[in-house]
GUVO-392645 format. One record per residue: x, y, z of N, C-alpha, C in turn; residue number from 1. Coordinates in nm, 3 decimals. Example, Ala and Ser with C-alpha at 12.3 -4.5 7.8 and 13.67 -1.06 7.14 Angstrom:
2
ATOM,nxx,nyy,nzz,caxx,cayy,cazz,cxx,cyy,czz,guvo
ATOM,1.319,-0.569,0.780,1.230,-0.450,0.780,1.320,-0.330,0.780,1
ATOM,1.285,-0.225,0.708,1.367,-0.106,0.714,1.290,0.003,0.787,2
//
This chain:
87
ATOM,nxx,nyy,nzz,caxx,cayy,cazz,cxx,cyy,czz,guvo
ATOM,4.000,6.127,12.697,4.043,6.231,12.734,4.019,6.333,12.622,1
ATOM,3.955,6.437,12.583,3.904,6.506,12.499,4.070,6.599,12.439,2
ATOM,4.107,6.678,12.551,4.228,6.732,12.507,4.338,6.715,12.650,3
ATOM,4.458,6.697,12.603,4.627,6.722,12.630,4.713,6.801,12.604,4
ATOM,4.768,6.880,12.732,4.878,6.957,12.757,5.015,6.901,12.722,5
ATOM,5.061,6.957,12.629,5.188,6.861,12.569,5.307,6.957,12.624,6
ATOM,5.438,6.889,12.550,5.594,6.948,12.617,5.591,7.115,12.575,7
ATOM,5.509,7.209,12.510,5.531,7.298,12.504,5.475,7.405,12.645,8
ATOM,5.384,7.346,12.651,5.423,7.418,12.818,5.417,7.363,12.991,9
ATOM,5.605,7.264,12.924,5.633,7.239,13.042,5.725,7.424,13.072,10
ATOM,5.762,7.450,13.161,5.833,7.534,13.250,5.744,7.650,13.221,11
ATOM,5.626,7.640,13.146,5.574,7.802,13.098,5.474,7.769,13.185,12
ATOM,5.374,7.743,13.186,5.256,7.787,13.234,5.177,7.882,13.257,13
ATOM,5.129,7.903,13.099,5.072,8.093,13.072,4.954,8.061,13.175,14
ATOM,4.825,7.960,13.216,4.726,7.997,13.244,4.644,8.064,13.151,15
ATOM,4.635,8.100,13.055,4.573,8.170,12.964,4.436,8.099,12.981,16
ATOM,4.480,7.920,12.919,4.346,7.853,12.909,4.288,7.792,13.075,17
ATOM,4.363,7.847,13.171,4.259,7.864,13.262,4.174,7.911,13.285,18
ATOM,4.189,8.066,13.248,4.109,8.157,13.229,3.973,8.105,13.141,19
ATOM,4.002,8.030,12.982,3.885,8.022,12.927,3.876,7.927,12.899,20
ATOM,3.888,7.820,13.044,3.799,7.689,13.103,3.670,7.677,13.116,21
ATOM,3.572,7.665,13.100,3.446,7.711,13.196,3.391,7.573,13.265,22
ATOM,3.480,7.527,13.299,3.442,7.404,13.376,3.581,7.390,13.432,23
ATOM,3.692,7.462,13.476,3.768,7.445,13.580,3.833,7.324,13.586,24
ATOM,3.849,7.273,13.435,3.960,7.110,13.502,4.059,7.112,13.475,25
ATOM,4.158,7.237,13.466,4.263,7.260,13.428,4.360,7.276,13.545,26
ATOM,4.499,7.153,13.618,4.533,7.216,13.721,4.661,7.217,13.715,27
ATOM,4.739,7.257,13.828,4.903,7.258,13.843,4.949,7.166,13.851,28
ATOM,5.018,7.094,13.745,5.074,6.917,13.748,5.216,6.962,13.821,29
ATOM,5.282,7.029,13.846,5.441,7.063,13.882,5.497,7.133,13.765,30
ATOM,5.550,7.042,13.688,5.616,7.125,13.615,5.510,7.228,13.511,31
ATOM,5.458,7.153,13.436,5.329,7.194,13.393,5.188,7.205,13.355,32
ATOM,5.103,7.270,13.333,4.938,7.252,13.335,4.896,7.108,13.298,33
ATOM,4.783,7.081,13.351,4.692,6.948,13.266,4.571,6.961,13.296,34
ATOM,4.503,6.895,13.185,4.377,6.865,13.175,4.324,6.734,13.246,35
ATOM,4.273,6.782,13.333,4.185,6.691,13.406,4.075,6.546,13.289,36
ATOM,4.129,6.480,13.261,4.044,6.406,13.153,3.903,6.354,13.180,37
ATOM,3.885,6.344,13.321,3.707,6.321,13.385,3.682,6.429,13.400,38
ATOM,3.682,6.616,13.355,3.593,6.682,13.367,3.609,6.755,13.294,39
ATOM,3.714,6.758,13.148,3.710,6.838,13.058,3.568,6.726,12.979,40
ATOM,3.513,6.882,12.934,3.379,6.901,12.845,3.402,6.861,12.684,41
ATOM,3.519,6.879,12.668,3.539,6.897,12.531,3.527,6.969,12.405,42
ATOM,3.542,7.129,12.485,3.507,7.239,12.426,3.592,7.290,12.317,43
ATOM,3.669,7.270,12.386,3.798,7.326,12.326,3.852,7.431,12.347,44
ATOM,3.798,7.529,12.416,3.792,7.674,12.462,3.925,7.736,12.500,45
ATOM,4.049,7.639,12.566,4.154,7.657,12.562,4.262,7.587,12.483,46
ATOM,4.218,7.600,12.379,4.310,7.595,12.243,4.363,7.682,12.200,47
ATOM,4.271,7.811,12.150,4.326,7.903,12.073,4.397,8.025,12.201,48
ATOM,4.353,8.031,12.340,4.506,8.110,12.420,4.580,8.059,12.452,49
ATOM,4.530,7.956,12.429,4.761,7.906,12.495,4.825,7.953,12.429,50
ATOM,4.931,8.021,12.442,5.025,8.087,12.374,5.150,7.996,12.277,51
ATOM,5.124,7.898,12.352,5.275,7.765,12.310,5.196,7.711,12.258,52
ATOM,5.094,7.691,12.207,5.035,7.605,12.135,5.036,7.435,12.149,53
ATOM,5.027,7.457,12.311,5.036,7.302,12.332,4.931,7.175,12.376,54
ATOM,4.836,7.238,12.371,4.671,7.225,12.393,4.636,7.156,12.248,55
ATOM,4.586,7.007,12.239,4.584,6.931,12.073,4.466,6.822,12.198,56
ATOM,4.390,6.846,12.083,4.300,6.720,12.132,4.363,6.559,12.114,57
ATOM,4.308,6.522,12.180,4.421,6.368,12.185,4.424,6.236,12.068,58
ATOM,4.261,6.315,11.977,4.312,6.205,11.851,4.436,6.312,11.822,59
ATOM,4.505,6.409,11.823,4.570,6.519,11.666,4.647,6.512,11.747,60
ATOM,4.717,6.468,11.878,4.840,6.548,11.949,4.928,6.455,11.804,61
ATOM,5.063,6.596,11.810,5.177,6.513,11.772,5.226,6.394,11.814,62
ATOM,5.291,6.265,11.739,5.302,6.121,11.805,5.460,6.170,11.875,63
ATOM,5.536,6.285,11.897,5.659,6.336,11.937,5.600,6.330,12.088,64
ATOM,5.445,6.377,12.109,5.398,6.452,12.278,5.305,6.366,12.288,65
ATOM,5.293,6.194,12.217,5.185,6.112,12.294,5.217,6.067,12.420,66
ATOM,5.362,6.063,12.505,5.299,6.039,12.646,5.264,6.164,12.706,67
ATOM,5.220,6.275,12.662,5.159,6.305,12.681,5.001,6.307,12.773,68
ATOM,4.978,6.213,12.687,4.836,6.180,12.731,4.851,6.062,12.816,69
ATOM,4.922,5.962,12.855,4.918,5.884,12.981,4.970,5.976,13.083,70
ATOM,5.077,6.081,13.045,5.113,6.159,13.178,4.942,6.245,13.254,71
ATOM,4.886,6.318,13.170,4.768,6.353,13.200,4.651,6.210,13.295,72
ATOM,4.672,6.122,13.188,4.528,6.012,13.254,4.625,5.943,13.385,73
ATOM,4.724,5.897,13.408,4.770,5.866,13.494,4.791,5.958,13.632,74
ATOM,4.812,6.094,13.606,4.768,6.178,13.706,4.687,6.228,13.805,75
ATOM,4.718,6.168,13.948,4.682,6.216,14.036,4.568,6.378,14.063,76
ATOM,4.455,6.327,14.052,4.395,6.469,14.072,4.350,6.505,14.207,77
ATOM,4.280,6.354,14.252,4.241,6.392,14.416,4.345,6.462,14.488,78
ATOM,4.263,6.596,14.543,4.307,6.630,14.638,4.330,6.801,14.544,79
ATOM,4.325,6.793,14.476,4.376,6.944,14.409,4.285,7.015,14.367,80
ATOM,4.337,7.172,14.355,4.266,7.220,14.394,4.270,7.291,14.187,81
ATOM,4.167,7.317,14.164,4.196,7.387,13.950,4.294,7.492,13.975,82
ATOM,4.399,7.489,13.893,4.486,7.616,13.868,4.456,7.711,13.901,83
ATOM,4.510,7.811,14.011,4.458,7.949,14.089,4.441,8.018,13.895,84
ATOM,4.334,8.084,13.929,4.292,8.200,13.802,4.413,8.319,13.760,85
ATOM,4.504,8.345,13.897,4.554,8.443,13.857,4.718,8.420,13.853,86
ATOM,4.825,8.461,13.829,4.944,8.398,13.879,5.035,8.508,13.891,87
//
């Protein structure tokens, strides 16, 4: 899993990252946006547009948000459409 969206996105879901993602791998996971680890190409295009600094590379995610790696890994992305481009 290349990139992970962590706690700062919870209840925010700005979607600037969705617009920047070239492969549409960011999904609405209910209370936050989630990156599908099987679709992410590790390009990092989503990182800078995030206004709340919620996106981190899996290897660099702060320890306090380590549980968000499992949240994305365990999330069932089957049957979902990528997060809508416009809010």
